[in-house]
C-alpha positions in Angstrom: -192.5 -110.9 56.7 -191.2 -114.2 58.4 -187.8 -114.9 57.4 -187.8 -117.6 54.7 -185.4 -120.4 55.3 -184.7 -122.5 52.2 -181.9 -125.3 53.5 -181.0 -127.5 56.4 -177.7 -125.2 57.4 -179.5 -122.0 57.4 -182.5 -123.9 59.5 -180.1 -125.1 61.9 -178.4 -121.9 62.3 -181.7 -120.0 62.8 -182.7 -122.5 65.5 -179.8 -123.1 67.3 -179.2 -119.1 67.9 -182.6 -119.1 69.7 -182.3 -122.0 71.4 -178.8 -120.8 72.7 -180.7 -117.6 74.1 -183.2 -119.8 76.3 -186.1 -120.0 73.4 -188.7 -122.4 73.2 -189.5 -123.5 69.5 -192.9 -124.6 68.2 -193.1 -126.2 65.0 -196.2 -126.5 62.4 -195.5 -128.4 59.6 -197.8 -128.0 56.5 -198.0 -128.3 52.7 -199.0 -124.8 52.2 -202.4 -123.4 50.8 -203.0 -122.1 54.2 -206.5 -121.6 55.6 -207.6 -120.9 59.3 -206.9 -124.3 60.3 -203.0 -124.0 59.7 -203.3 -120.5 61.7 -204.7 -121.9 64.4 -201.9 -124.4 64.7 -199.7 -121.6 64.4 -201.2 -119.4 67.2 -201.6 -122.3 69.5 -197.5 -122.9 69.1 -197.2 -119.2 69.8 -199.1 -119.1 72.8 -197.1 -122.0 74.7 -193.6 -121.5 72.9 -191.4 -118.2 72.4 -191.4 -118.6 68.6 -193.1 -120.9 65.8 -191.7 -122.0 62.6 -194.0 -123.2 59.7 -192.9 -125.3 57.1 -194.3 -125.4 53.7 -193.3 -128.4 51.6 -195.8 -130.3 49.3 -194.6 -133.7 50.0 -194.4 -135.9 46.6 -194.1 -139.3 48.7 -197.4 -139.4 49.8 -199.3 -138.8 46.8 -200.3 -141.7 44.7 -199.6 -141.4 40.8 -203.4 -140.8 40.4 -203.7 -138.1 42.8 -203.4 -134.4 42.8 -199.6 -133.5 43.4 -199.1 -131.4 40.4 -202.7 -129.5 41.0 -202.1 -129.3 44.7 -202.2 -125.3 45.5 -198.7 -123.6 45.9 -198.9 -119.9 47.1 -196.1 -119.1 49.3 -196.4 -115.4 49.0 -200.0 -115.4 50.2 -199.1 -118.1 52.8 -196.3 -115.8 54.1 -198.7 -112.9 54.4 -201.2 -115.1 56.4 -198.2 -115.9 58.6 -197.1 -112.6 59.4 -200.4 -111.5 60.5 -200.5 -114.5 63.0 -197.1 -113.7 64.3 -195.1 -116.3 62.9 -191.4 -115.5 62.4 -190.1 -117.9 60.2 -190.9 -120.6 57.4 -189.0 -123.5 56.2 -189.7 -123.9 52.5 -187.6 -126.4 51.0 -187.0 -127.8 47.4 -187.8 -131.6 46.7 -184.0 -131.9 46.0 -183.1 -130.3 49.8 -185.9 -132.8 51.3 -184.9 -135.8 49.5 -181.4 -135.2 48.1 -179.7 -137.6 45.3 -179.2 -140.9 47.1 -181.9 -140.6 49.7 -183.2 -144.3 50.4 -184.7 -144.3 53.8 -188.8 -144.7 54.3 -190.2 -144.5 57.8 -192.9 -147.1 58.2 -195.2 -147.4 61.1 -196.8 -150.8 62.1 -200.6 -151.4 62.7 -201.9 -148.2 63.4 -201.4 -147.2 59.8 -202.9 -150.1 58.3 -206.8 -149.7 58.6 -209.1 -147.0 57.3 -206.6 -144.4 55.3 -204.2 -147.4 55.0 -206.4 -149.4 53.0 -207.6 -146.6 50.6 -204.3 -144.9 50.3 -201.6 -147.5 51.1 -198.7 -145.4 50.0 -199.8 -142.6 52.1 -198.5 -142.9 55.6 -195.1 -144.0 54.8 -194.9 -140.8 52.6 -196.1 -138.9 55.7 -194.1 -140.8 58.1 -191.0 -140.1 56.1 -191.2 -136.5 55.7 -192.3 -135.7 59.3 -189.4 -137.6 60.7 -187.2 -135.8 58.5 -188.8 -132.6 59.4 -188.8 -133.2 63.2 -185.1 -134.2 63.1 -184.2 -131.0 61.0 -186.1 -128.6 63.1 -185.4 -129.9 66.3 -188.5 -127.9 68.1 -189.6 -128.4 71.6 -193.2 -129.1 70.7 -194.8 -129.8 67.0 -198.8 -129.1 66.3 -200.9 -131.3 64.2 -204.6 -131.0 63.6 -207.2 -133.7 64.7 -208.9 -133.3 61.4 -205.9 -135.8 60.0 -206.9 -137.8 63.0 -205.2 -141.2 62.0 -202.2 -139.4 60.7 -202.0 -137.7 64.2 -201.6 -141.2 65.5 -199.0 -142.4 63.3 -197.0 -139.2 64.2 -197.4 -139.9 68.1 -196.3 -143.5 67.3 -193.5 -142.8 65.5 -192.1 -140.0 68.0 -192.4 -142.4 70.7 -190.9 -145.2 68.9 -188.1 -143.4 67.5 -187.5 -141.3 70.7 -187.8 -138.2 68.9 -187.3 -135.4 71.4 -190.4 -133.1 70.1 -193.6 -133.3 71.9 -196.4 -133.9 69.5 -199.4 -131.8 70.3 -202.9 -132.6 68.9 -205.2 -129.6 68.3 -209.1 -129.7 67.6 -210.3 -129.7 64.1 -211.2 -126.0 63.1 -214.6 -125.7 61.1 -216.3 -123.2 59.1 -219.5 -121.6 60.7 -221.5 -124.5 58.9 -219.5 -126.9 60.4 -217.4 -128.2 57.5 -214.0 -129.0 58.4 -211.5 -126.8 57.1 -209.2 -128.3 54.2 -207.1 -127.0 51.4 -209.3 -129.2 49.3 -212.5 -127.5 50.1 -211.2 -125.1 47.0 -212.4 -127.9 44.9 -216.0 -127.8 46.1 -218.7 -125.7 44.1 -221.3 -124.1 46.2 -223.7 -127.0 45.8 -221.2 -129.4 46.7 -220.2 -127.6 49.8 -223.8 -127.8 51.0 -223.5 -131.6 50.1 -220.4 -131.8 52.2 -222.1 -130.8 55.4 -223.8 -134.1 55.4 -220.5 -135.8 56.8 -220.6 -133.7 59.9 -224.2 -134.0 60.4 -224.1 -137.7 60.0 -221.1 -138.0 62.3 -223.0 -136.3 65.1 -226.0 -138.3 64.4 -223.8 -141.5 65.1 -222.2 -140.2 68.2 -225.7 -139.7 69.7 -226.9 -143.4 68.3 -223.6 -144.8 69.8 -224.2 -143.1 73.3 -227.8 -144.5 73.3 -226.9 -147.9 73.2 -227.4 -148.5 69.4 -225.9 -151.5 67.6 -222.5 -150.5 66.0 -223.2 -152.1 62.5 -226.5 -150.8 62.3 -225.4 -147.3 63.0 -222.6 -147.5 60.2 -225.0 -149.1 57.8 -227.5 -146.1 58.4 -224.5 -143.6 58.0 -223.6 -144.7 54.8 -226.9 -144.8 53.3 -227.2 -141.2 54.4 -224.1 -140.4 52.3 -225.4 -142.1 49.5 -228.7 -140.2 49.6 -226.8 -136.9 49.7 -225.0 -137.6 46.5 -221.5 -138.4 47.4 -219.7 -139.9 44.4 -218.0 -142.7 46.4 -217.8 -143.4 50.1 -214.4 -144.9 51.3 -215.4 -145.4 55.0 -218.0 -143.9 57.5 -217.1 -146.0 60.7 -216.9 -146.2 64.5 -213.5 -147.1 65.8 -211.3 -147.8 69.0 -209.9 -144.4 69.6 -206.4 -145.7 70.1 -206.3 -148.8 67.6 -208.6 -147.6 64.8 -209.7 -151.2 64.7 -213.4 -152.1 65.5 -214.5 -151.8 68.7 -214.1 -154.4 71.2 -215.3 -155.0 74.9 -211.8 -153.5 76.0 -212.2 -150.3 74.3 -212.5 -147.2 76.4 -212.9 -144.5 73.8 -214.4 -144.5 70.3 -213.6 -142.3 67.4 -216.0 -141.5 64.5 -214.5 -141.2 61.1 -215.5 -140.5 57.7 -213.8 -140.3 54.2 -215.8 -139.7 50.9 -215.7 -138.4 47.5 -217.5 -135.3 46.1 -216.1 -134.6 42.3 -212.4 -134.5 42.6 -212.3 -133.9 46.2 -211.8 -136.6 49.1 -213.2 -135.3 52.1 -212.3 -136.4 55.5 -213.5 -136.0 59.2 -214.0 -137.2 62.4 -215.2 -136.6 66.0 -214.9 -138.3 69.3 -217.3 -141.0 70.1 
């Protein structure tokens, strides 16, 4: 089984011993409830580094009071077994008091990249993510850290804070892992019934249709309007956004835009599903 480290002292001792022998360290931060998407990140880390450490920490700072912090699945034993089969050597599994000890007062906020899209619908979210990721990157001190592109805006926020704060860990984005059906893997898929899983597929089929229409020269506003109607007709309870954005700024495209990103966030029952593809 992977070695489970619970506090910064044990973590730093473990990492420093390996770095002293010349090993390179890859790092995958997670909130647990692991699925093939997380394991793909771990395997990518192991393919590029000598060792991979995975953190498992359900971060309270990125949940609003009405969100599912208490219900979020926690299964350390199951997660450890999955990581062992993937070749992961160690897990950092701190408590809340370890991550945010008494007197903890700091918050990391990232500017304009965090404000549109998720920033509009979950205004608390990116400060919580940026704070915990900054703390984890500094505690672990890995050579490379791996994040999935499914959370595309989150990846851009993390790349920005790493650059701005000169954190000496390279940030690697890894393409979204999907079920055979095309549904993006997510821990929150566990909330979906079989019927809702079929409904959820409308997100990726709509994103791909938008991509084709964008390439054919259709007008962006019309593409977005048709896409929203498509999700509405598929029975989504609420659509936060389905939109085409500048891939770097996540603002509406301009004549200066070089690459597009097509992104969606919508609700089925209690599950908020997000997905995105390149434009």
